[in-house]
C-alpha positions in Angstrom: 0.0 0.0 0.0 1.5 3.3 -1.1 0.4 6.5 0.6 0.8 10.1 -0.6 -0.3 13.2 1.3 -0.6 16.8 0.5 -2.3 19.7 2.2 -5.8 18.8 1.2 -6.2 15.1 0.9 -4.6 11.7 1.4 -4.4 9.2 -1.5 -4.2 5.5 -0.8 -3.0 3.4 -3.8 -4.2 -0.2 -3.5 -1.8 -2.6 -5.3 -3.4 -5.8 -4.1 -5.8 -6.3 -7.0 -4.2 -8.1 -10.0 -3.4 -5.9 -13.0 -5.0 -2.9 -11.5 -4.1 0.3 -9.6 -6.9 1.9 -7.6 -6.8 5.3 -5.8 -9.0 6.1 -2.9 -9.2 9.7 -1.7 -9.7 10.8 1.9 -9.9 14.2 3.6 -6.6 15.0 5.4 -7.1 16.0 9.0 -4.5 17.7 11.3 -1.9 15.4 12.7 -1.9 13.1 9.7 -5.2 11.6 10.5 -7.6 10.3 7.8 -11.0 12.0 7.4 -14.0 11.1 5.4 -13.8 9.2 2.1 -14.0 11.6 -0.9 -16.1 9.9 -3.5 -15.7 6.4 -4.9 -12.4 4.6 -5.5 -11.0 5.3 -8.9 -9.3 2.8 -11.2 -6.1 4.3 -12.5 -5.3 3.2 -16.1 -1.7 2.8 -17.3 -0.7 5.7 -19.7 -0.2 3.4 -22.7 -3.7 1.9 -22.3 -5.5 5.3 -22.3 -7.2 7.0 -25.2 -6.5 10.4 -26.8 -8.7 13.2 -25.5 -10.6 15.2 -28.1 -9.1 18.2 -29.8 -12.3 19.8 -30.9 -14.4 20.7 -27.8 -17.4 23.0 -27.7 -19.0 24.7 -24.6 -22.6 25.4 -24.0 -21.5 26.7 -20.7 -18.7 26.2 -18.2 -20.4 22.9 -17.1 -22.1 21.5 -20.2 -19.7 20.8 -23.0 -18.9 18.1 -25.6 -16.6 17.0 -28.4 -16.9 16.8 -32.2 -15.2 13.9 -34.0 -14.7 13.4 -37.7 -14.7 10.1 -39.7 -16.2 8.0 -36.9 -17.2 4.3 -36.9 -19.6 3.2 -34.2 -20.4 -0.4 -33.5 -23.6 -1.6 -31.7 -23.0 -2.1 -28.0 -22.6 -5.7 -26.9 -24.6 -5.3 -23.7 -23.8 -8.4 -21.6 -22.7 -9.0 -18.0 -19.0 -9.7 -18.0 -17.8 -11.2 -14.7 -14.8 -13.4 -14.1 -11.7 -13.8 -12.0 -9.9 -11.0 -13.8 -12.4 -8.9 -15.7 -15.9 -7.5 -15.0 -18.1 -5.0 -16.8 -21.4 -4.5 -18.6 -20.3 -5.4 -22.1 -18.3 -4.0 -25.0 -18.5 -0.8 -26.9 -16.8 0.3 -30.2 -16.3 3.9 -31.3 -13.3 5.0 -33.3 -12.1 8.2 -35.0 -10.4 6.6 -38.0 -8.3 4.0 -36.1 -8.3 5.7 -32.6 -10.8 4.7 -29.8 -12.9 7.6 -28.6 -12.9 7.8 -24.8 -15.9 10.1 -24.6 -18.1 7.4 -26.0 -17.7 5.6 -22.7 -20.2 5.6 -19.9 -18.9 5.9 -16.3 -20.2 5.3 -12.9 -18.6 5.3 -9.4 -15.2 6.3 -10.7 -14.8 3.6 -13.4 -15.8 2.7 -16.9 -19.0 0.7 -17.3 -17.8 -1.2 -20.4 -14.7 -2.5 -22.2 -13.6 -1.1 -25.5 -13.6 -3.5 -28.5 -10.0 -4.0 -29.6 -10.1 -3.0 -33.3 -12.2 -0.9 -35.6 -14.7 -2.8 -37.7 -15.7 -1.8 -41.2 -18.9 0.3 -41.1 -21.7 0.9 -43.6 -21.7 4.6 -44.4 -24.7 6.5 -43.0 -26.7 8.9 -45.2 -26.6 11.4 -42.3 -23.5 13.5 -42.4 -23.8 14.8 -38.8 -25.3 13.0 -35.8 -25.5 13.2 -32.0 -24.2 10.2 -30.0 -26.7 9.2 -27.2 -25.1 6.0 -25.9 -27.0 3.0 -24.5 -30.7 3.5 -23.5 -30.7 1.0 -20.6 -33.6 -1.4 -19.9 -34.1 -0.5 -16.2 -36.0 2.6 -15.1 -33.4 4.2 -12.9 -30.5 3.7 -15.2 -32.4 5.0 -18.2 -33.5 8.3 -16.7 -30.0 8.9 -15.2 -27.4 7.4 -17.5 -29.6 6.7 -20.6 -30.7 10.4 -20.9 -27.5 11.9 -19.7 -26.5 13.2 -23.2 -29.9 14.4 -24.2 -29.4 18.1 -23.4 -27.7 18.8 -26.7 -30.3 16.9 -28.8 -33.1 18.8 -27.0 -31.5 22.1 -28.1 -30.8 20.8 -31.7 -33.9 18.9 -32.7 -33.1 18.7 -36.4 -29.9 16.7 -35.9 -30.4 12.8 -35.8 -29.5 11.0 -32.6 -27.7 7.6 -32.5 -28.7 5.0 -29.9 -26.5 2.0 -29.3 -29.3 -0.3 -28.2 -32.4 -1.8 -29.7 -34.9 -2.3 -26.9 -37.3 0.6 -26.3 -40.3 -0.2 -24.1 -43.5 1.9 -24.0 -42.2 3.7 -20.9 -39.0 4.6 -22.7 -41.1 6.3 -25.3 -43.3 8.0 -22.8 -40.2 9.5 -21.1 -38.8 10.8 -24.4 -42.2 12.3 -25.2 -42.3 14.0 -21.8 -38.9 15.6 -22.1 -39.6 16.6 -25.7 -36.9 14.6 -27.5 -38.2 14.3 -31.1 -35.0 14.2 -33.1 -34.7 11.8 -36.1 -33.6 8.5 -34.6 -30.9 6.0 -35.6 -30.8 2.7 -33.7 -27.6 0.9 -34.6 -27.9 -2.7 -35.7 -24.6 -2.9 -37.5 -21.3 -1.0 -37.5 -21.9 2.4 -39.1 -19.6 5.1 -40.5 -20.5 8.8 -39.9 -18.6 11.8 -41.3 -19.2 13.8 -38.1 -20.4 12.8 -34.6 -21.2 15.1 -31.7 -20.5 13.6 -28.3 -22.3 15.6 -25.6 -20.7 15.1 -22.3 -23.2 13.4 -19.9 -24.9 15.8 -17.5 -25.0 13.1 -14.8 -22.8 10.1 -13.8 -24.0 7.7 -11.1 -22.0 8.2 -7.9 -19.7 10.8 -9.6 -21.5 14.1 -10.4 -24.8 15.8 -11.4 -24.8 19.2 -13.2 -27.7 21.5 -12.0 -27.9 23.1 -15.5 -28.5 19.7 -17.0 -31.4 18.9 -14.6 -32.8 22.3 -15.5 -33.0 21.2 -19.1 -34.2 17.7 -18.5 -36.9 18.5 -15.9 -39.9 19.6 -17.9 -43.0 17.9 -16.5 -45.3 20.4 -14.7 -45.7 19.8 -11.0 -49.2 19.1 -9.6 -50.7 21.2 -6.9 -49.7 19.8 -3.5 -52.5 18.0 -1.6 -52.2 18.9 2.1 -51.6 15.8 4.2 -51.0 13.5 1.3 -48.4 10.9 2.1 -47.1 8.3 -0.4 -45.0 5.2 0.2 -43.3 3.9 -2.9 -43.3 0.2 -2.4 -40.9 -2.3 -3.8 -43.3 -5.2 -3.3 -43.5 -7.2 -6.5 -40.1 -5.9 -7.7 -37.4 -8.5 -8.4 -34.2 -6.7 -9.3 -31.0 -8.6 -9.7 -31.4 -10.6 -6.5 -31.9 -7.7 -4.0 -35.6 -8.2 -3.8 -35.7 -7.0 -0.3 -36.3 -7.9 3.2 -34.8 -10.7 5.1 -37.6 -11.0 7.6 -41.2 -10.1 7.0 -40.9 -8.9 3.4 -42.2 -5.9 1.7 -45.8 -6.7 2.6 -45.1 -5.9 6.2 -43.6 -2.5 5.2 -46.6 -1.8 3.1 -48.9 -2.6 6.1 -47.0 -0.3 8.5 -47.0 2.5 6.0 -50.7 2.2 5.4 -51.4 2.1 9.1 -49.7 5.5 9.5 -51.5 7.3 6.8 -49.4 6.6 3.7 -50.9 5.6 0.4 -49.0 2.6 -0.9 -48.0 3.0 -4.6 -46.2 0.5 -6.8 -44.5 2.7 -9.5 -44.2 -0.1 -12.0 -48.0 -0.3 -12.1 -48.4 3.4 -13.1 -47.6 5.4 -16.3 -44.7 7.8 -16.0 -47.1 10.8 -16.0 -49.1 9.2 -13.2 -45.9 8.6 -11.1 -44.9 12.3 -11.6 -48.3 13.5 -10.5 -48.2 11.3 -7.4 -44.8 12.5 -6.4 -45.4 16.2 -6.9 -48.8 16.3 -5.3 -47.7 14.6 -2.1 -46.5 16.4 1.0 -44.3 13.5 2.0 -42.8 10.7 -0.1 -41.2 7.7 1.6 -39.3 4.9 -0.1 -36.4 2.5 0.1 -33.5 3.8 -1.9 -33.9 2.8 -5.6 -34.9 3.8 -9.0 -38.2 5.4 -7.9 -36.2 8.1 -6.1 -34.5 9.1 -9.4 -37.9 10.1 -10.9 -38.1 13.7 -9.5 -35.4 14.7 -12.0 -38.2 14.7 -14.7 -40.2 17.3 -12.8 -39.9 21.0 -13.6 -38.5 23.3 -11.0 -38.0 22.3 -7.4 -40.7 20.1 -5.9 -42.2 21.1 -2.5 -42.5 17.5 -1.6 -40.4 16.2 1.3 -38.6 13.0 0.5 -37.6 10.3 3.0 -35.2 7.6 1.8 -34.5 4.4 3.6 -30.9 3.4 3.0 -30.4 0.3 1.0 -26.7 0.1 0.1 -23.9 2.6 -0.4 -22.9 1.6 -4.0 -23.6 4.7 -6.1 -25.4 6.3 -3.1 -23.8 9.6 -4.0 -26.2 10.0 -6.8 -29.1 10.7 -4.4 -27.2 13.5 -2.7 -26.0 14.8 -6.1 -29.6 15.0 -7.3 -30.8 16.4 -4.0 -28.3 19.2 -4.2 -28.7 19.9 -8.0 -32.5 19.8 -7.8 -32.8 21.6 -4.5 -34.9 18.7 -3.0 -35.9 18.4 0.6 -34.5 14.9 1.0 -33.3 12.9 4.0 -31.7 9.4 4.1 -32.4 7.3 7.2 -30.6 4.1 8.2 -33.0 1.4 9.2 -30.5 -1.5 8.4 -29.2 -4.2 10.7 -25.5 -3.6 11.0 -23.4 -2.4 8.1 -24.8 -1.6 4.6 -24.3 -4.4 2.1 -23.5 -4.7 -1.5 -26.1 -3.8 -4.1 -26.6 -7.5 -5.1 -27.3 -8.7 -1.6 -30.6 -9.0 0.3 -31.6 -5.8 2.1 -31.1 -6.6 5.8 -33.8 -4.2 7.0 -34.9 -3.7 10.6 -38.7 -3.6 10.1 -39.3 -3.3 13.9 -37.1 -0.2 14.1 -39.0 1.2 11.1 -42.3 0.7 12.9 -41.0 2.3 16.1 -39.9 5.4 14.1 -43.3 5.6 12.4 -45.0 5.5 15.8 -42.6 8.1 17.3 -43.0 10.5 14.5 -46.7 9.9 13.9 -46.0 8.9 10.3 -43.3 11.5 9.7 -45.5 14.4 10.6 -44.4 15.2 14.2 -41.4 14.8 16.6 -39.0 14.5 13.7 -36.1 14.8 16.1 -36.6 11.0 16.6 -35.5 10.5 13.0 -32.4 12.6 13.5 -30.3 9.9 15.1 -30.9 7.6 12.1 -29.8 10.2 9.4 -27.3 8.9 7.0 -25.4 11.4 4.8 -24.5 10.0 1.3 -21.2 10.7 -0.3 -21.2 14.3 -1.5 -17.9 15.0 -3.5 -18.2 15.3 -7.2 -15.8 14.8 -10.1 -16.2 15.6 -13.8 -16.5 13.9 -17.2 -13.2 15.5 -18.3 -11.4 13.8 -15.4 -13.0 10.5 -16.4 -12.0 10.5 -20.1 -8.4 11.6 -19.4 -8.0 8.4 -17.4 -10.2 6.2 -19.6 -8.7 2.8 -20.5 -9.4 2.0 -24.2 -6.9 -0.8 -24.7 -6.0 -4.0 -22.9 -2.9 -6.1 -22.9 -1.7 -9.7 -22.2 -4.2 -12.2 -20.9 -6.9 -9.6 -20.4 -6.9 -8.7 -24.1 -7.1 -12.3 -25.0 -10.0 -13.0 -22.7 -11.9 -10.0 -24.2 -11.2 -11.2 -27.7 -12.4 -14.7 -26.9 -15.6 -13.4 -25.2 -16.5 -11.0 -28.0 -15.8 -13.8 -30.5 -18.2 -16.1 -28.6 -20.9 -13.4 -28.5 -20.6 -12.8 -32.3 -20.2 -16.5 -33.3 -16.6 -16.2 -34.3 -15.4 -19.7 -33.5 -11.8 -19.0 -34.6 -11.5 -16.0 -32.3 -12.6 -18.1 -29.4 -10.3 -21.0 -30.0 -7.3 -18.9 -30.8 -7.5 -16.7 -27.8 -8.5 -19.4 -25.3 -5.6 -21.4 -26.3 -3.2 -18.6 -25.2 -5.2 -17.8 -22.1 -5.6 -21.2 -20.5 
């Protein structure tokens, strides 16, 4: 473990992980003591594996900017979970300016890239559109779509005549409803094969999970009118019926007990997945109090115009990417508190939620359903991670190449996904 200190922070370099170098930043306190952790750990890529940052950069403002690339080939995203002893990610992307990988095509969260870059450019069919806007991957889950999937939409909303390029095929009715709500009506290209474009605009995302959220971006995205608040209305956003990657909630009693407790204390139980997007936004903005376990439903307020008067109460679930809630709270000006009702330490985002239902019920009784004696909630407050970084910092450090056994593993996996038997056999033979 290497440690470097300067006046403002301490950096711990973790060299225990194979083929990786990770930096974790902490506040430096007097006497050489370590303070709070400043954001997520960041994977440091070797210089020779990084991409070249763009030369042609445009600025809408000091916070919203993007790049322009010429002679670009974009390959459809291979969206698949990649998890093994040495590699993990959410699939493979391909975007090249001539022969060079384009770092700003990457999507990041919690201080690291979400995907691997494909190794080599592939021949692309030339598009009839000379100039397009890169939108990235739309995502199939609600929370990831309205955060990461829409993160580049600000430029398209202000330039409705320029076609947008999506690197994903599956658009559900609620995807379309969201795009209609925010007013995105650009001509649309959904990639199904590698495609060559003479010019591609890469808007830098206005939001990155766990990393940052730009208030100006939320001001552009949030367009749905708020409903008049109904005095005394309280809404509980239930996770009952939701099965999400194995974290389908409570170890004892289940969601049905939470629903019953909330109902007994004056909350209307709502299952967001059963409502249209417009109905969800109406329920949120018309309520005086909204209570929910942390999750996608608490990303939804970013679609509302202005600053909602609603008071939001979040029940902590896990700390992976938890910074996004505080980033949205700050950027949107929300009245938003996170409460810790968990047994022991917070767990990983794929684990069961070890929730203390009895403690939750005690708090509901003490506060009369979050309407009085709120000092009882104070001792359970949990402040999410607040530091923010920037997309520029991410692309400077973005790994676009791999070497050695990792490169061979990636080539073999991509070959298997695309039915290239020769690529699988050749690369597995040198990996095993």
